[in-house]
MIPASE-16798 format. One record per residue (C-alpha): x, y, z. Coordinates in steps of 0.2 Angstrom, whole numbers, plus 5000, padded with zeros to 4 digits. Each point is the difference from the previous one (the first is absolute). Example, Ala and Ser with C-alpha at 12.3 -4.5 7.8 and 13.67 -1.06 7.14 Angstrom:
BEGIN
506249785039 500650174997 
END
This chain:
BEGIN
495350884908 500649955017 500050075018 501050035011 501750014992 501449935010 501650094999 501049895012 499749834992 499949974981 498849865002 498750094989 501450034986 500449825000 498149955001 499650114985 501749974990 499149904986 498550114999 500650104985 500349844991 498249945005 499350164993 499850095017 500650175006 500249995019 499950185007 500150055018 498850135007 500350115015 498349985008 498749874997 498750134995 501050044984 499549844993 498250084998 500750134988 500949884988 499149984983 500749874988 499349934984 500449825006 499849895016 500650095016 500549905015 500250085017 501249905010 500150035019 501449945010 500450045019 498550095009 500950075014 499750174993 498249985005 500450065018 498550115005 498149994999 500050154987 501349904989 498949845001 498450104995 501050074985 500749834996 498249915000 499350144990 501449994987 499849814999 498150024996 500450134987 501349894991 498749865000 498750124992 501350064987 500249814995 501950005004 500749835006 500650005018 501449895006 500749985017 501749915005 499849935018 501850035007 499649975018 498649965012 500050175008 501350154998 501649975010 499950105016 498150044998 499350115014 498249994995 499649824996 498150044998 500450144987 501249894991 498849854999 498650114993 501150074987 500549824995 498249945000 499550154988 501549964989 499549814999 498150044996 500550134986 501449894992 499649914984 501549895003 501349985014 501849954998 500849905013 501949975003 499849865012 498849864994 499349985018 499550185001 498149975000 500249875014 501150115010 499050164999 498349915002 499950055019 500050184995 499250024983 499449874987 500749974983 499249844996 498650084990 501250114990 501049954984 501849985005 501649964991 501749955006 501750064994 501650015011 501050145007 501350034986 501949985004 501150154997 501049934986 500850144990 499350135012 501450025012 501950044997 501049855003 501950044996 500949985017 500849845006 499849925016 501750055006 499850184995 498350005009 500749935016 501550125000 498850154998 498949935015 501549955011 499549825000 501249855000 500149894985 499749845010 498550065011 498349944997 499050164996 498150025003 499250154992 498350075006 499550134986 498650124999 499050135009 500149975019 498249975005 499249905014 499249874989 501749954993 500549935018 501650095002 499949995019 499849814998 501550004989 501150095013 499449895014 500449854989 501750074996 500450025018 499549825004 501049944986 501550095007 499749935017 499749824995 501349994987 501450115005 501349924988 499050034984 500750134987 498550104994 499450184998 498350094998 499750154989 498450095003 499850134986 498550114995 499050165003 499650025019 498250034999 499749945017 501150105012 499749885015 500649854990 501550104995 500450055018 499949815004 501249964987 501250135006 499949935017 500349824994 501750054992 500850005018 499349825003 500649944983 501650104998 500749994983 498849874994 498650134997 500250134986 498550125001 499750114985 498450105004 499950104984 499250014982 501249914988 500350054982 499649874987 501949984997 500449975018 498749855001 501249894991 501450025013 498849935013 499449854990 501749964993 500850005017 498649895007 499949815002 498250005005 498550125001 499149985016 498150054999 499249985018 498350074994 498549985012 498750034986 500150014982 499249934984 501650014989 501750085002 500950124987 501549985011 500049814998 499950024981 501450135000 501149885010 499749864988 500350114985 501850025007 500149815003 499950025019 499049875010 498850055013 499749965019 498250035002 498549935010 498949864993 498650124997 498950054985 501350124992 501449885000 499549815000 500149994981 501750074999 500649895015 499249844992 501050044984 501649995010 500450194999 500350025019 499849935018 498350015008 499550005019 498350015009 499350174999 500250125015 501249895010 501650095005 500949845005 499549924983 500750154991 501649995010 500149824996 499750034981 501450135000 501249875009 499549874986 500450134987 501750035007 500449825001 499449954982 500450164991 499050064985 500749894987 498749904990 498650115006 500850144989 499649914984 498249975006 499850185004 500650054983 498949874992 498450075009 500550184995 500249954981 498349925000 499350165007 501050124989 499150164996 499649954982 499349835005 499050075015 499450154990 499449894986 499149895013 499250165008 499350064983 499449834995 499149985016 499350174998 499349984983 499349835003 499250065017 499250164993 499349904985 499249885013 499450135011 499250114987 499249854991 499149955016 499450185004 498350044993 500050114985 501950014999 500849934984 501850075002 501050105013 499550185000 498849984986 498550105008 501150155001 500450014981 498850134995 500650125014 501849984995 499750034982 499050165004 501650085008 501850034995 501149865007 500950055016 501249895010 501250035014 501850004996 501549945010 500950164996 499250175000 500750084984 499550184997 498950024985 499749814998 498149974998 498949874992 500149814998 501749925003 500649884986 499349835001 501149855005 500449884986 499049844998 500649865011 501649924994 500550144988 501650095000 501849965004 499750005019 498849864999 501249904989 501450035013 498949935014 499649854990 501949984998 500249985018 500249815003 499149935015 501149915014 499249844996 500450024981 501850045005 500249845010 499349904986 501150084987 501549955009 499649815002 500949874991 499249954984 499050164997 501350094988 499949854988 498149975001 498950054986 498349955008 499750045018 498549955011 499550085017 499049885011 498750105010 500350174991 498850095012 500050184995 501149964985 501250145005 501549895000 499749924983 499650174992 501550085007 501149864993 499250014984 500350184998 501949985004 500249844989 498950034985 500849864990 499449875012 498249935001 499250015017 498549915006 499150045017 498949865007 498750025014 498349925003 499250175004 500250174993 499850135014 499550184997 501850065002 500549874987 498750064988 500550185003 501849964996 499649894985 499250154992 501850054995 500649834996 501749994990 499849914983 501249865006 498949945015 498649874999 498849975014 499549835005 498549995012 500249825006 500349895015 501949965002 499649825005 499349964982 501150064986 499649874987 499650144987 501950055000 501149924987 501349885007 501850085003 499350174995 500850115014 501850025003 499750105016 498650015013 499850085017 498850045014 500150115015 499049965016 498949874991 500749835004 499450005018 498250024992 500149844990 499449855010 500349874986 501850054998 500649834992 498650024987 500550184996 501949954998 499449864989 499250134989 501550115000 501349874996 498949964984 500050184994 501750065004 501449964987 501549885005 501250125008 498750125004 499750085017 498650025013 500450125013 498850045015 500050105016 499049915013 499550095016 499449965012 500049825003 498749925011 501449965012 500550185003 499550115014 498650084990 499449854989 499050124989 498850045015 499350154990 499850084984 501250134995 498750145001 499449935017 501750015009 499550035018 500149825006 499449945017 500949834999 501649985010 501549954991 500049824995 498349985009 499249914985 501349865003 499849975018 498150045003 498649894993 498550094992 499049995016 501550065011 500350154988 498150055000 500050005019 501750105000 499250134989 498450015011 501050015016 501050154992 498450104998 499549964982 498249974997 499449824996 499550054982 501750094997 500949855008 499149884989 500450104985 501950005004 500149825003 499149964984 501150114991 501649915007 499449824998 498750004986 500850104986 500049904984 501450104993 501449955013 501149854998 500449985018 501749924996 501650025010 501650044992 500649825001 498449944993 500250124985 501749954997 499649815001 498650034987 501250104988 501449865002 498749874994 499750104984 501150004984 500750175005 501750025007 500350135014 501250134993 499950125015 499150005016 500250165011 499050005017 499350165008 500250005019 498450025010 500450155011 498749955013 500949835004 500649975017 500549855010 498650025012 498750004986 500849854992 499849915016 498250055001 499749934983 501049845003 499049965016 498449994990 500549984982 498349984992 500749994982 501749915004 501050154994 501849964999 501050105013 501150094987 498550064990 499450125014 501550114996 499550034982 498750124994 500249974981 501249964986 500650054983 500149854989 500749974983 499549844991 500649944983 499449874988 501549884996 500650004982 499949834992 501749914999 501050034985 500449854989 501749974993 
END
């Protein structure tokens, strides 16, 4: 059961979309006290989302009492921490007490941003509670998407050549609408010749902001289109199909549904380099700027007009595909089950979730809330099928991941009988390929098996083999065994690249291929400063290339970081044993010295490159990085083992 039900955003529908296949019926309740009345002959999870409805002392007392009774009934309590405090909160003390009560009662806390415990720490502590992370789902398949760009621009009265910025969603102060209007006016003053337009569309929940936008129309003339109204689901596609960029000048947020909606349509974002957006920006899915800086926002918009969205659109779609509802929902339920098992195993006297309530449930007829109130409908609803049962589960498995799609189109794949993935990680790519190409034999190799990998491998296809091994030591593999091998975001983690290539050229058959997608190089702007789940990076672009270890430590402390945190960051950058620290040129030189021939080499441009940053690196080039390498973030490379010469 979950509360409250959001009727304006289908986040919950997307999050629970794989529930039925996982043996879970997700049912909304109109009031949190209804959860007390639910009787079920199996585990019951009470999932709380936004707590803005706890808006009075009376409501808080009811809420605290309900949480105590749910605990006494043995029902599991889950909370998703969507934000630090409710947007537009008027009684911060009441909101904090509601959250602290929620945290203390929760058996498990779901976080959408991996840095949530750190961000909320000044207000309430999560460090002592079990948490798990799964990301905000994309809206793939949830939104109508039938109109063309030309049709959408015609309907909105926008020119085909104009760069269009869209700001979409309810008009509220935390979204920085007034900052955006000020930035747009500055952009018009500073760059009078640029061809751009701004569309602000959404329900005008804040009337003062709406009046400010109306007043800005006169200053911006035809460059501002203001639509302060609730939009139908079908109308949303016109806004995003007409847009080149979605601008999100938020002042405070842990995550953003509007950002995920934008990426779903393949529209890059313009957003502050803050908690909600840094991961998306680091993936190249948009243009960032220092938060709460109107001049910087205007500059980012000018840069967007100058560069256009091309290149960023593919990255936006890639992020959305990785967070498609089925993938995000599976990650949610995997984290939920694993987290509850850990939480209840560590609780005194608890063996399984909700086990203490079993006698009470058996003594009464099962009663559960329903989504639809159908007259005459009583008793227990039908059980969902066991996980992975039924045609719907099969259809979901049939959806090929974007990584698998990329691999399947590479030269050499179609003819290969034996395929090896180096650094299989979650094994999702290998398993997706195996299901679509059942006549091929697939091998996934990784030196560790994560919890996600083990969960995925519970449903392993029969044509997949798992190799738990180090990619630098492949002596156990027969010579010339594989006709095709690939890796994605792995090569930058292999320090002994020459040794690894020596191993690969032994096990790949003559004429066989080794494809890899390497990103980022050490010579790029990010240099792998941070883990993918720890994306809010305090290091300036290219800073690891022109600052020494001591200089970087001093920089972090001067920026207000504690000495402990600064040491942790510096150690993470310079002491990681799993980073090659090779530039693009060094990588290519090592490959050129191997037996492989380079069949294809496509570079990905580093979006953060600038002549000024290049000059900064070259003025103190600690690693002797070649100038041209600074422009490149990563590369997609196809290598091939030569065939022996034919004899007459």
